[in-house]
Structures are given as C-alpha cells and as structure tokens.
All heavy atoms as an XYZ file, in Angstrom:
963
protein
N     119.675     58.066      5.128
C     119.281     57.107      4.111
C     119.561     57.684      2.722
O     120.018     56.980      1.831
C     117.794     56.732      4.267
C     117.317     55.881      3.115
C     117.563     56.036      5.588
N     119.327     58.979      2.575
C     119.546     59.610      1.268
C     120.984     59.407      0.791
O     121.232     59.112     -0.373
C     119.205     61.094      1.363
C     119.338     61.813      0.062
C     118.818     63.236      0.183
N     118.788     63.814     -1.151
C     119.218     65.011     -1.446
N     119.683     65.800     -0.492
N     119.171     65.461     -2.673
N     121.934     59.566      1.720
C     123.338     59.399      1.368
C     123.659     58.000      0.875
O     124.522     57.815      0.014
N     122.968     57.007      1.414
C     123.181     55.632      0.929
C     122.669     55.494     -0.502
O     123.340     54.922     -1.351
C     122.487     54.623      1.843
C     123.192     54.425      3.174
S     122.530     53.058      4.141
C     120.871     53.591      4.474
N     121.473     56.025     -0.753
C     120.905     55.913     -2.098
C     121.709     56.699     -3.128
O     121.737     56.347     -4.299
C     119.446     56.351     -2.108
C     118.532     55.378     -1.424
C     117.682     55.799     -0.424
C     118.530     54.030     -1.757
C     116.840     54.907      0.213
C     117.693     53.132     -1.130
C     116.852     53.564     -0.133
N     122.367     57.757     -2.671
C     123.180     58.563     -3.586
C     124.623     58.052     -3.654
O     125.466     58.675     -4.292
C     123.162     60.033     -3.145
C     121.803     60.728     -3.264
C     121.876     62.147     -2.700
C     121.314     60.740     -4.708
N     124.880     56.934     -2.989
C     126.219     56.327     -2.986
C     127.308     57.289     -2.526
O     128.409     57.304     -3.072
C     126.571     55.749     -4.365
C     125.758     54.527     -4.679
O     125.494     53.708     -3.801
N     125.342     54.394     -5.916
N     126.994     58.086     -1.515
C     127.995     59.005     -0.964
C     129.035     58.190     -0.204
O     128.700     57.430      0.709
C     127.341     60.035     -0.043
C     126.435     60.990     -0.780
C     125.722     61.961      0.140
O     125.654     61.763      1.357
N     125.175     63.012     -0.442
N     130.292     58.362     -0.590
C     131.374     57.571     -0.020
C     131.451     57.623      1.494
O     131.611     56.599      2.155
N     131.337     58.814      2.066
C     131.431     58.957      3.521
C     130.333     58.159      4.209
O     130.570     57.470      5.200
C     131.323     60.443      3.904
C     131.459     60.702      5.400
C     131.060     62.128      5.765
N     129.629     62.374      5.614
C     128.698     61.997      6.501
N     129.040     61.335      7.589
N     127.427     62.268      6.300
N     129.133     58.236      3.677
C     127.997     57.527      4.275
C     128.193     56.016      4.142
O     128.009     55.268      5.107
C     126.677     57.980      3.620
C     125.511     57.120      4.090
C     126.418     59.450      3.925
N     128.580     55.574      2.968
C     128.781     54.139      2.757
C     129.919     53.603      3.616
O     129.841     52.478      4.133
C     129.024     53.846      1.282
C     127.836     54.135      0.360
C     128.219     53.900     -1.089
C     126.608     53.332      0.758
N     130.967     54.401      3.799
C     132.060     53.991      4.695
C     131.546     53.769      6.107
O     131.898     52.780      6.757
C     133.169     55.040      4.707
C     133.968     55.086      3.422
O     133.851     54.146      2.608
O     134.701     56.085      3.233
N     130.708     54.680      6.615
C     130.151     54.526      7.972
C     129.275     53.287      8.051
O     129.330     52.546      9.031
C     129.306     55.743      8.375
C     130.008     57.037      8.646
C     131.043     57.023      9.749
N     132.356     56.626      9.287
C     133.176     57.343      8.494
N     132.842     58.508      8.057
N     134.354     56.865      8.130
N     128.449     53.058      7.038
C     127.566     51.886      7.035
C     128.394     50.605      7.081
O     128.068     49.667      7.822
C     126.622     51.914      5.815
C     125.867     50.605      5.673
C     125.648     53.086      5.929
N     129.481     50.557      6.338
C     130.355     49.379      6.360
C     131.015     49.218      7.728
O     131.151     48.084      8.228
C     131.405     49.459      5.257
C     130.819     49.347      3.892
N     131.405     49.875      2.778
C     129.669     48.767      3.456
C     130.660     49.634      1.717
N     129.596     48.956      2.110
N     131.405     50.333      8.338
C     131.994     50.259      9.684
C     130.967     49.759     10.688
O     131.302     48.974     11.588
C     132.531     51.621     10.105
C     133.772     52.063      9.365
C     134.226     53.439      9.812
O     134.943     53.509     10.834
O     133.856     54.433      9.166
N     129.730     50.209     10.557
C     128.667     49.743     11.452
C     128.462     48.238     11.283
O     128.333     47.501     12.264
C     127.357     50.533     11.193
C     127.521     51.975     11.694
C     126.163     49.853     11.850
C     126.422     52.918     11.242
N     128.464     47.762     10.043
C     128.344     46.322      9.776
C     129.488     45.552     10.434
O     129.272     44.538     11.104
C     128.351     46.079      8.267
C     128.312     44.600      7.891
C     128.862     44.326      6.513
N     130.253     44.777      6.416
C     130.840     45.144      5.289
N     130.177     45.145      4.153
N     132.097     45.524      5.279
N     130.709     46.031     10.239
C     131.875     45.350     10.813
C     131.823     45.353     12.335
O     132.184     44.369     12.986
C     133.167     45.998     10.324
C     133.365     45.844      8.820
O     132.692     44.985      8.200
O     134.190     46.597      8.269
N     131.354     46.461     12.912
C     131.259     46.556     14.362
C     130.216     45.580     14.907
O     130.386     45.015     15.981
C     130.937     47.996     14.780
C     131.140     48.223     16.248
O     132.217     47.995     16.783
N     130.100     48.677     16.925
N     129.140     45.360     14.150
C     128.129     44.386     14.567
C     128.732     42.986     14.637
O     128.442     42.212     15.557
C     126.938     44.411     13.613
N     129.599     42.665     13.688
C     130.294     41.382     13.734
C     131.187     41.280     14.958
O     131.249     40.232     15.617
N     131.882     42.368     15.281
C     132.730     42.388     16.482
C     131.877     42.217     17.736
O     132.281     41.534     18.681
C     133.534     43.680     16.535
N     130.692     42.795     17.736
C     129.789     42.648     18.883
C     129.362     41.200     19.046
O     129.363     40.665     20.164
C     128.571     43.548     18.709
N     129.009     40.556     17.943
C     128.602     39.151     18.015
C     129.727     38.291     18.575
O     129.493     37.428     19.429
C     128.175     38.659     16.632
N     130.934     38.526     18.105
C     132.079     37.737     18.599
C     132.325     38.003     20.085
O     132.606     37.071     20.853
C     133.322     38.029     17.765
C     133.224     37.469     16.344
C     134.516     37.622     15.567
N     134.894     39.012     15.348
C     134.413     39.789     14.371
N     133.516     39.308     13.520
N     134.834     41.025     14.228
N     132.214     39.257     20.517
C     132.430     39.586     21.927
C     131.387     38.912     22.814
O     131.713     38.393     23.890
C     132.400     41.107     22.117
N     130.144     38.896     22.361
C     129.080     38.239     23.124
C     129.325     36.736     23.187
O     129.195     36.114     24.243
C     127.697     38.571     22.524
C     127.373     40.048     22.763
C     126.618     37.665     23.106
C     126.190     40.562     21.976
N     129.721     36.145     22.071
C     129.986     34.705     22.048
C     131.134     34.336     22.978
O     131.138     33.245     23.554
C     130.286     34.251     20.619
C     129.066     34.271     19.740
C     129.399     34.099     18.264
O     130.546     34.203     17.836
N     128.371     33.833     17.471
N     132.111     35.226     23.129
C     133.246     34.974     24.033
C     132.924     35.343     25.477
O     133.747     35.140     26.367
C     134.471     35.787     23.580
C     135.111     35.335     22.301
C     136.456     36.035     22.063
N     136.452     37.452     22.361
C     136.205     38.436     21.473
N     135.934     38.133     20.227
N     136.240     39.685     21.846
N     131.724     35.936     25.699
C     131.338     36.410     27.026
C     132.344     37.449     27.546
O     132.676     37.476     28.715
C     131.192     35.249     28.010
C     130.408     35.650     29.249
O     129.563     36.543     29.202
N     130.710     35.011     30.365
N     132.821     38.299     26.647
C     133.820     39.322     26.964
C     133.111     40.662     27.136
O     132.914     41.410     26.175
C     134.857     39.379     25.826
C     135.988     40.333     26.107
O     135.876     41.181     27.019
O     136.999     40.245     25.382
N     132.715     40.958     28.374
C     131.934     42.162     28.635
C     132.707     43.440     28.341
O     132.115     44.436     27.919
C     131.410     42.160     30.072
C     130.338     41.112     30.364
C     129.910     41.180     31.830
C     129.143     41.280     29.454
N     134.013     43.438     28.562
C     134.798     44.626     28.229
C     134.736     44.895     26.728
O     134.569     46.038     26.295
C     136.255     44.475     28.674
C     136.409     44.574     30.178
O     135.574     45.255     30.829
O     137.365     43.986     30.710
N     134.866     43.853     25.929
C     134.784     44.007     24.476
C     133.381     44.431     24.058
O     133.226     45.262     23.157
C     135.191     42.716     23.773
N     132.353     43.909     24.711
C     130.981     44.329     24.413
C     130.844     45.825     24.686
O     130.272     46.566     23.870
C     129.942     43.516     25.217
C     128.543     44.115     25.049
C     129.950     42.059     24.798
N     131.378     46.281     25.806
C     131.329     47.705     26.117
C     132.019     48.551     25.055
O     131.522     49.606     24.663
N     133.151     48.063     24.576
C     133.877     48.806     23.533
C     133.093     48.864     22.228
O     133.039     49.906     21.582
C     135.262     48.193     23.306
C     136.237     48.481     24.444
C     137.657     48.086     24.089
N     137.818     46.676     23.787
C     138.039     45.723     24.697
N     138.134     46.045     25.978
N     138.188     44.462     24.327
N     132.471     47.763     21.835
C     131.731     47.790     20.570
C     130.447     48.613     20.697
O     130.028     49.248     19.726
C     131.455     46.376     19.992
C     132.737     45.689     19.614
C     130.609     45.535     20.898
N     129.848     48.623     21.877
C     128.673     49.479     22.089
C     129.099     50.946     21.990
O     128.434     51.757     21.330
C     127.986     49.170     23.433
C     126.965     50.248     23.793
C     127.313     47.802     23.379
N     130.216     51.296     22.619
C     130.721     52.675     22.534
C     131.057     53.028     21.088
O     130.753     54.138     20.616
C     131.947     52.841     23.428
N     131.650     52.098     20.366
C     131.993     52.344     18.962
C     130.725     52.480     18.115
O     130.660     53.324     17.220
C     132.883     51.218     18.422
C     133.256     51.361     16.969
C     134.141     52.550     16.636
O     134.510     53.334     17.540
O     134.454     52.722     15.443
N     129.711     51.692     18.405
C     128.453     51.791     17.682
C     127.841     53.179     17.859
O     127.360     53.792     16.906
C     127.486     50.713     18.167
O     126.246     50.833     17.518
N     127.873     53.692     19.075
C     127.345     55.030     19.369
C     128.138     56.089     18.597
O     127.576     56.994     17.996
C     127.393     55.255     20.867
C     126.875     56.575     21.348
C     127.570     57.494     22.089
C     125.565     57.127     21.182
N     126.779     58.572     22.368
C     125.525     58.369     21.820
C     124.427     56.684     20.532
C     124.401     59.182     21.836
C     123.297     57.501     20.555
C     123.299     58.721     21.195
N     129.450     55.933     18.581
C     130.295     56.876     17.845
C     129.969     56.830     16.352
O     129.810     57.870     15.706
C     131.778     56.562     18.069
C     132.713     57.596     17.431
C     134.152     57.118     17.395
N     134.390     56.052     16.441
C     134.461     56.223     15.111
N     134.308     57.400     14.568
N     134.691     55.175     14.317
N     129.842     55.637     15.809
C     129.553     55.489     14.387
C     128.167     56.028     14.031
O     127.991     56.656     12.984
C     129.679     54.024     13.963
C     131.099     53.466     13.954
C     131.072     51.953     13.801
C     131.934     54.125     12.863
N     127.176     55.786     14.886
C     125.838     56.321     14.628
C     125.864     57.845     14.577
O     125.226     58.449     13.711
C     124.844     55.871     15.692
C     124.461     54.413     15.593
O     123.948     53.843     16.545
N     124.699     53.779     14.466
N     126.623     58.445     15.477
C     126.724     59.904     15.486
C     127.492     60.415     14.266
O     127.167     61.482     13.728
C     127.403     60.384     16.766
C     126.535     60.158     17.997
C     127.263     60.545     19.246
O     127.298     61.720     19.590
N     127.863     59.570     19.921
N     128.508     59.663     13.826
C     129.255     60.056     12.634
C     128.369     59.955     11.395
O     128.509     60.752     10.461
C     130.497     59.178     12.470
N     127.456     59.011     11.380
C     126.545     58.837     10.256
C     125.489     59.942     10.238
O     125.143     60.468      9.194
C     125.875     57.463     10.327
C     124.982     57.068      9.167
C     125.782     56.985      7.872
C     124.320     55.731      9.463
N     124.989     60.299     11.433
C     123.932     61.306     11.537
C     124.101     62.069     12.848
O     123.846     61.517     13.920
C     122.571     60.633     11.480
C     121.404     61.598     11.633
O     121.623     62.830     11.735
O     120.254     61.132     11.649
N     124.511     63.312     12.752
C     124.736     64.128     13.951
C     123.467     64.273     14.783
O     123.536     64.494     15.991
C     125.273     65.501     13.561
N     122.299     64.135     14.163
C     121.045     64.239     14.900
C     120.772     63.061     15.817
O     119.812     63.078     16.578
N     121.629     62.058     15.777
C     121.483     60.883     16.637
C     121.579     61.263     18.112
O     120.973     60.617     18.957
C     122.586     59.854     16.299
O     122.404     59.431     14.959
C     122.538     58.647     17.208
N     122.366     62.274     18.407
C     122.606     62.654     19.796
C     122.179     64.101     20.037
O     123.014     64.995     20.119
C     124.086     62.466     20.137
C     124.362     62.666     21.607
O     123.447     62.784     22.410
N     125.627     62.719     21.961
N     120.866     64.331     20.183
C     120.401     65.694     20.430
C     120.789     66.159     21.832
O     121.162     65.345     22.688
C     118.885     65.584     20.275
C     118.576     64.164     20.577
C     119.776     63.367     20.130
N     120.709     67.448     22.081
C     121.091     67.979     23.398
C     120.381     67.300     24.575
O     120.986     67.111     25.630
C     120.714     69.466     23.307
C     120.811     69.774     21.844
C     120.364     68.514     21.138
N     119.130     66.904     24.407
C     118.400     66.252     25.507
C     119.047     64.919     25.875
O     119.091     64.546     27.054
C     116.935     66.048     25.128
N     119.552     64.194     24.891
C     120.228     62.922     25.155
C     121.584     63.191     25.802
O     121.950     62.561     26.796
C     120.375     62.097     23.859
C     121.301     60.903     24.065
C     119.009     61.643     23.374
N     122.330     64.129     25.260
C     123.639     64.443     25.824
C     123.519     64.933     27.264
O     124.382     64.658     28.087
C     124.373     65.474     24.955
C     125.839     65.608     25.310
C     126.607     64.303     25.151
O     126.491     63.614     24.155
N     127.404     63.957     26.157
N     122.421     65.613     27.576
C     122.198     66.091     28.950
C     122.032     64.924     29.927
O     122.355     65.057     31.107
C     120.968     66.996     28.993
N     121.553     63.792     29.451
C     121.459     62.598     30.300
C     122.843     61.993     30.489
O     123.200     61.559     31.583
C     120.507     61.556     29.674
C     119.088     62.113     29.595
C     120.541     60.243     30.454
C     118.134     61.270     28.759
N     123.633     61.982     29.425
C     124.937     61.315     29.453
C     126.009     62.107     30.193
O     126.873     61.506     30.843
C     125.397     61.027     28.023
C     124.498     60.084     27.229
C     124.958     60.001     25.779
C     124.450     58.716     27.870
N     125.980     63.412     30.103
C     127.052     64.220     30.694
C     127.293     63.933     32.178
O     128.438     63.729     32.588
C     126.795     65.709     30.473
C     127.087     66.151     29.053
O     127.798     65.420     28.315
O     126.589     67.229     28.659
N     126.249     63.882     33.022
C     126.502     63.671     34.457
C     126.994     62.270     34.823
O     127.442     62.045     35.942
C     125.149     63.930     35.125
C     124.248     64.473     34.092
C     124.849     64.169     32.755
N     126.916     61.337     33.885
C     127.314     59.958     34.184
C     128.471     59.485     33.297
O     128.870     58.325     33.367
C     126.116     58.987     34.051
C     125.533     59.022     32.637
C     125.061     59.303     35.111
C     124.480     57.981     32.351
N     129.015     60.369     32.496
C     130.039     59.992     31.515
C     131.227     59.280     32.150
O     131.776     58.339     31.560
C     130.504     61.220     30.738
N     131.621     59.697     33.349
C     132.776     59.081     34.001
C     132.522     57.634     34.424
O     133.457     56.889     34.684
C     133.197     59.909     35.217
C     132.129     59.981     36.291
O     130.941     60.201     35.948
O     132.459     59.820     37.476
N     131.265     57.220     34.443
C     130.893     55.866     34.869
C     130.630     54.923     33.697
O     130.480     53.726     33.892
C     129.637     55.920     35.734
S     129.793     56.913     37.219
N     130.554     55.461     32.490
C     130.135     54.676     31.337
C     131.288     54.013     30.606
O     132.319     54.623     30.369
C     129.399     55.562     30.328
C     128.015     56.039     30.724
C     127.486     57.004     29.681
C     127.066     54.862     30.898
N     131.062     52.771     30.225
C     131.974     52.102     29.304
C     131.427     52.239     27.893
O     132.177     52.339     26.935
C     132.129     50.632     29.662
C     133.099     49.925     28.749
C     133.473     48.562     29.258
O     132.962     48.096     30.256
N     134.376     47.922     28.572
N     130.115     52.232     27.761
C     129.474     52.391     26.471
C     128.010     52.733     26.662
O     127.450     52.520     27.732
N     127.426     53.321     25.625
C     125.998     53.631     25.665
C     125.480     53.637     24.240
O     126.247     53.744     23.282
C     125.732     54.968     26.346
S     126.364     56.377     25.428
N     124.165     53.525     24.118
C     123.565     53.505     22.786
C     122.068     53.704     22.935
O     121.467     53.226     23.885
C     123.845     52.171     22.111
C     123.277     52.073     20.707
C     123.933     50.953     19.962
C     123.346     50.767     18.591
N     123.259     51.939     17.762
N     121.487     54.403     21.984
C     120.042     54.497     21.924
C     119.519     53.319     21.118
O     120.109     52.943     20.107
C     119.607     55.798     21.253
C     119.951     57.082     21.992
C     119.454     58.280     21.185
C     119.363     57.094     23.390
N     118.420     52.763     21.562
C     117.774     51.665     20.845
C     116.371     52.113     20.470
O     115.690     52.769     21.249
C     117.710     50.423     21.729
N     115.953     51.787     19.289
C     114.648     52.214     18.816
C     114.821     53.072     17.579
O     115.915     53.262     17.069
N     113.737     53.614     17.118
C     113.754     54.372     15.866
C     113.590     55.870     16.097
O     113.101     56.581     15.245
C     112.660     53.848     14.948
N     113.968     56.347     17.258
C     113.931     57.767     17.510
C     112.625     58.289     18.089
O     112.511     59.468     18.378
N     111.669     57.434     18.301
C     110.393     57.881     18.831
C     110.201     57.500     20.282
O     109.093     57.334     20.751
N     111.263     57.382     21.007
C     111.198     56.914     22.394
C     112.190     55.799     22.539
O     113.329     55.917     22.134
N     111.749     54.708     23.049
C     112.622     53.550     23.121
C     113.473     53.537     24.377
O     113.083     54.054     25.411
N     114.653     52.977     24.231
C     115.525     52.727     25.366
C     116.903     53.318     25.131
O     117.336     53.488     24.000
C     115.687     51.214     25.584
C     114.436     50.547     26.071
C     113.465     50.098     25.180
C     114.221     50.364     27.430
C     112.316     49.484     25.623
C     113.072     49.745     27.888
C     112.123     49.310     26.978
O     110.991     48.703     27.435
N     117.574     53.573     26.239
C     118.977     53.956     26.214
C     119.731     52.863     26.953
O     119.442     52.576     28.115
C     119.192     55.299     26.907
C     120.649     55.723     26.969
S     120.905     57.276     27.873
C     120.382     58.444     26.628
N     120.653     52.219     26.252
C     121.490     51.194     26.862
C     122.676     51.899     27.506
O     123.394     52.640     26.844
C     121.979     50.209     25.801
C     123.009     49.176     26.263
C     122.396     48.222     27.274
C     123.555     48.424     25.062
N     122.856     51.685     28.790
C     123.989     52.246     29.529
C     124.820     51.098     30.062
O     124.323     50.289     30.839
C     123.497     53.111     30.703
C     122.566     54.272     30.352
C     122.006     54.896     31.617
C     123.296     55.290     29.505
N     126.072     51.018     29.648
C     126.971     49.979     30.146
C     127.984     50.631     31.072
O     128.818     51.430     30.640
C     127.667     49.278     28.992
C     126.716     48.452     28.159
S     127.554     47.415     26.973
C     128.460     46.317     28.046
N     127.889     50.286     32.330
C     128.782     50.852     33.339
C     130.157     50.204     33.265
O     130.304     49.069     32.810
C     128.186     50.639     34.732
N     131.163     50.936     33.743
C     132.532     50.421     33.759
C     132.664     49.218     34.685
O     133.463     48.328     34.448
C     133.497     51.516     34.191
C     133.643     52.621     33.169
C     134.584     53.695     33.660
C     134.746     54.771     32.601
N     135.614     55.867     33.056
N     131.888     49.231     35.754
C     131.894     48.128     36.721
C     130.642     48.259     37.590
O     129.836     49.171     37.383
C     133.181     48.137     37.568
C     133.431     49.465     38.265
O     132.473     50.085     38.794
O     134.592     49.912     38.273
N     130.472     47.360     38.549
C     129.254     47.376     39.365
C     129.111     48.656     40.171
O     128.013     49.199     40.291
C     129.225     46.157     40.289
C     128.919     44.872     39.544
C     128.736     43.695     40.466
O     128.003     43.824     41.471
O     129.328     42.642     40.185
N     130.197     49.142     40.729
C     130.133     50.386     41.502
C     129.738     51.552     40.617
O     128.931     52.401     40.998
C     131.467     50.665     42.197
C     131.483     51.956     42.999
C     130.361     52.087     44.029
O     129.983     51.073     44.643
O     129.856     53.218     44.207
N     130.286     51.605     39.413
C     129.905     52.662     38.466
C     128.424     52.548     38.125
O     127.734     53.557     37.991
C     130.763     52.572     37.213
N     127.919     51.332     38.010
C     126.499     51.119     37.755
C     125.635     51.675     38.874
O     124.596     52.297     38.628
N     126.069     51.462     40.099
C     125.327     52.018     41.245
C     125.348     53.541     41.218
O     124.335     54.192     41.515
C     125.891     51.474     42.549
C     125.499     50.024     42.818
C     125.886     49.583     44.218
N     127.308     49.292     44.327
C     127.877     48.136     44.008
N     127.141     47.147     43.549
N     129.168     47.950     44.150
N     126.496     54.127     40.849
C     126.585     55.590     40.768
C     125.672     56.141     39.665
O     125.012     57.165     39.855
C     128.024     56.038     40.538
C     128.909     55.860     41.760
C     130.241     56.601     41.655
N     130.978     56.342     40.443
C     131.892     55.372     40.272
N     132.168     54.545     41.270
N     132.519     55.221     39.127
N     125.627     55.455     38.533
C     124.741     55.880     37.443
C     123.294     55.894     37.927
O     122.576     56.882     37.751
C     124.886     54.954     36.216
C     126.233     55.180     35.537
C     123.738     55.168     35.240
C     126.580     54.137     34.481
N     122.871     54.799     38.541
C     121.485     54.731     39.020
C     121.196     55.810     40.050
O     120.155     56.465     39.993
C     121.187     53.356     39.591
C     120.999     52.328     38.509
C     120.306     51.077     39.013
O     119.893     50.978     40.160
N     120.169     50.104     38.131
N     122.115     56.016     40.971
C     121.911     57.021     42.015
C     121.764     58.409     41.401
O     120.830     59.147     41.713
C     123.072     56.992     43.006
C     122.945     57.959     44.170
C     124.117     57.778     45.133
C     123.969     58.561     46.406
N     123.929     59.990     46.262
N     122.690     58.763     40.503
C     122.650     60.094     39.897
C     121.378     60.319     39.087
O     120.756     61.387     39.174
C     123.868     60.302     39.004
C     125.168     60.416     39.771
C     126.348     60.525     38.829
N     127.607     60.319     39.544
C     128.788     60.224     38.948
N     128.877     60.329     37.625
N     129.872     60.029     39.653
N     121.007     59.333     38.292
C     119.831     59.520     37.446
C     118.523     59.408     38.218
O     117.529     60.035     37.852
C     119.860     58.547     36.271
C     120.970     58.810     35.247
C     120.949     57.761     34.142
C     120.882     60.210     34.671
N     118.507     58.637     39.293
C     117.293     58.590     40.116
C     117.117     59.874     40.909
O     116.006     60.336     41.116
C     117.323     57.376     41.044
C     117.014     56.080     40.308
C     117.040     54.887     41.237
C     116.695     53.615     40.477
N     116.774     52.429     41.331
N     118.239     60.463     41.337
C     118.161     61.728     42.064
C     117.803     62.890     41.144
O     117.208     63.872     41.582
C     119.488     62.021     42.776
C     119.734     61.124     43.956
C     121.114     61.307     44.581
O     121.946     62.070     44.018
O     121.365     60.695     45.635
N     118.186     62.811     39.890
C     117.918     63.853     38.898
C     117.395     63.225     37.613
O     118.100     63.199     36.598
C     119.196     64.650     38.604
C     119.714     65.355     39.826
O     119.077     66.259     40.320
N     120.854     64.918     40.322
N     116.161     62.722     37.626
C     115.642     62.051     36.435
C     115.543     63.015     35.248
O     115.202     64.183     35.418
C     114.263     61.555     36.856
C     113.931     62.255     38.108
C     115.195     62.769     38.709
N     115.850     62.524     34.042
C     115.818     63.393     32.872
C     114.410     63.822     32.470
O     114.232     64.836     31.825
C     116.456     62.549     31.772
C     116.375     61.147     32.254
C     116.353     61.191     33.745
N     113.405     63.029     32.847
C     112.010     63.387     32.597
C     111.132     62.535     33.510
O     111.607     61.558     34.090
C     111.642     63.211     31.113
C     111.695     61.773     30.662
O     110.959     60.925     31.164
N     112.580     61.479     29.714
N     109.864     62.875     33.650
C     108.996     62.147     34.594
C     108.742     60.685     34.229
O     108.357     59.898     35.083
C     107.677     62.929     34.565
C     107.966     64.212     33.893
C     109.198     64.030     33.066
N     108.934     60.314     32.962
C     108.668     58.931     32.540
C     109.914     58.056     32.586
O     109.826     56.844     32.381
C     108.094     58.928     31.123
C     106.762     59.620     30.990
C     106.223     59.572     29.566
N     107.260     59.666     28.557
C     107.571     60.758     27.868
N     106.917     61.872     28.080
N     108.519     60.738     26.959
N     111.059     58.629     32.840
C     112.314     57.868     32.820
C     112.311     56.819     33.931
O     111.874     57.073     35.049
C     113.499     58.807     32.988
N     112.805     55.636     33.578
C     112.907     54.556     34.563
C     114.001     53.598     34.117
O     114.412     53.589     32.964
C     111.589     53.808     34.704
C     111.104     53.167     33.419
C     109.680     52.645     33.587
N     109.041     52.359     32.333
C     109.176     51.236     31.643
N     109.955     50.289     32.093
N     108.549     51.058     30.503
N     114.476     52.810     35.054
C     115.493     51.809     34.752
C     114.827     50.477     34.451
O     113.858     50.090     35.109
C     116.449     51.625     35.937
C     117.472     52.715     36.025
C     117.258     53.827     36.823
C     118.650     52.645     35.292
C     118.186     54.840     36.889
C     119.591     53.653     35.353
C     119.361     54.755     36.158
N     115.342     49.782     33.463
C     114.900     48.434     33.117
C     116.166     47.585     33.070
O     117.091     47.878     32.312
C     114.187     48.401     31.742
C     113.807     46.980     31.367
C     112.973     49.318     31.746
N     116.233     46.565     33.911
C     117.410     45.701     33.908
C     117.448     44.876     32.639
O     116.428     44.372     32.172
C     117.405     44.778     35.128
C     117.662     45.529     36.430
O     118.369     46.558     36.383
O     117.160     45.092     37.469
N     118.634     44.713     32.104
C     118.846     43.931     30.894
C     119.534     42.636     31.276
O     120.527     42.638     31.995
C     119.724     44.714     29.909
C     120.167     43.977     28.664
C     118.977     43.765     27.726
C     121.254     44.758     27.949
N     118.980     41.538     30.808
C     119.618     40.241     31.004
C     119.557     39.482     29.690
O     118.722     39.761     28.832
C     118.901     39.409     32.092
O     117.543     39.229     31.710
C     118.968     40.084     33.452
N     120.454     38.558     29.540
C     120.454     37.698     28.362
C     119.726     36.404     28.699
O     119.955     35.804     29.745
C     121.882     37.395     27.916
C     122.691     38.592     27.438
C     124.111     38.161     27.071
C     122.035     39.281     26.266
N     118.861     35.996     27.807
C     118.105     34.762     28.011
C     119.028     33.561     27.899
O     119.844     33.467     26.998
C     116.989     34.664     26.972
O     116.374     33.402     27.052
N     118.850     32.630     28.821
C     119.601     31.373     28.766
C     118.770     30.265     28.126
O     119.230     29.145     27.959
C     120.019     30.958     30.179
C     120.996     31.947     30.787
C     121.385     31.572     32.198
C     122.322     32.618     32.747
N     122.700     32.383     34.107
N     117.510     30.610     27.767
C     116.616     29.592     27.219
C     116.153     29.899     25.808
O     115.438     29.104     25.223
C     115.374     29.434     28.125
O     114.699     30.699     28.192
C     115.760     28.969     29.510
N     116.496     31.037     25.264
C     116.052     31.390     23.916
C     115.074     32.535     23.944
O     114.908     33.229     24.943
N     114.401     32.748     22.822
C     113.497     33.870     22.655
C     112.311     33.769     23.601
O     111.659     32.728     23.704
C     112.984     33.931     21.205
C     111.964     35.018     20.914
C     112.603     36.403     21.072
C     111.400     34.841     19.522
N     112.048     34.866     24.291
C     110.865     34.984     25.125
C     110.327     36.398     24.935
O     111.072     37.359     25.059
C     111.190     34.728     26.586
N     109.056     36.533     24.638
C     108.456     37.837     24.439
C     107.895     38.300     25.765
O     107.129     37.582     26.416
C     107.346     37.778     23.362
C     106.683     39.133     23.186
C     107.934     37.279     22.041
N     108.291     39.513     26.183
C     107.799     40.082     27.437
C     107.362     41.511     27.178
O     107.671     42.105     26.146
C     108.893     40.078     28.513
O     109.964     40.916     28.073
C     109.410     38.672     28.790
N     106.674     42.078     28.123
C     106.243     43.469     28.053
C     106.684     44.150     29.337
O     106.440     43.648     30.428
C     104.723     43.537     27.902
C     104.198     44.944     27.781
C     102.696     44.942     27.619
C     102.185     46.362     27.588
N     100.721     46.391     27.512
N     107.390     45.287     29.183
C     107.840     45.999     30.386
C     107.019     47.230     30.617
O     106.296     47.693     29.769
C     109.320     46.356     30.251
O     109.520     47.242     29.177
C-alpha cells in the first residue's frame, strides 16, 4: 500500500495490471471459458506475488509444490489471516489427483476441501 501512496511506478504498474486482469476474468466468466478463467487466476497469482513477495510464504508454497503439475491456476482469497486457497485443476482427473495428494498429506489439521460452484439464482449467503 505504501508504494501506491508514494506513486512508485513499479507498484502502480502492477496495480494497473491487476485491474486489467480482473476485466479479463469477468469476460472469461461471461463466455463460460474455463481455460481462460484458469489463465487469469494464474496471472492474478503471479501479479499478486510481483506486487508483494510476502504473498506466497514458504508454508503456502509447500502446499502448491506437490500438486503443481495438476494446477491450471491458484490464488489465495482473504486478507492473509486464513481464508481460502482457490485451486483450479487442469482437468477432472487432475482435480482428483490434487484431492488425493492433499488428503493423504494435509498441510495442517484444519485444512479441508470446500467445493466451489457458481450460483444460477443470484446472491445467497451461506456459512461453511
């Protein structure tokens, strides 16, 4: 945030790229293009790390390393105090491999899978 307030060019360039990538994500979702969604999620993760190297601490990378060959994209969601990790598999079989590997070797005792679906009816508030 400091870099934005100080108008640091590198930081502002990343922020603009993140904005542009969000637009690409919206278009990919509207087209129902899951491959494009995977690419923009992967790009978002790359841009977040370019903006702040602390985005991907060793504990997070330790989760990703064993499943990297199965991922099309990934991203942390939340403000750094927990939250969720979005994992987009390359295909259904890769998704099964991700679940198998992480269930056999969970990163911590509280880790669990939560299926993500898009609402066909609009906003609904739920608690998981």
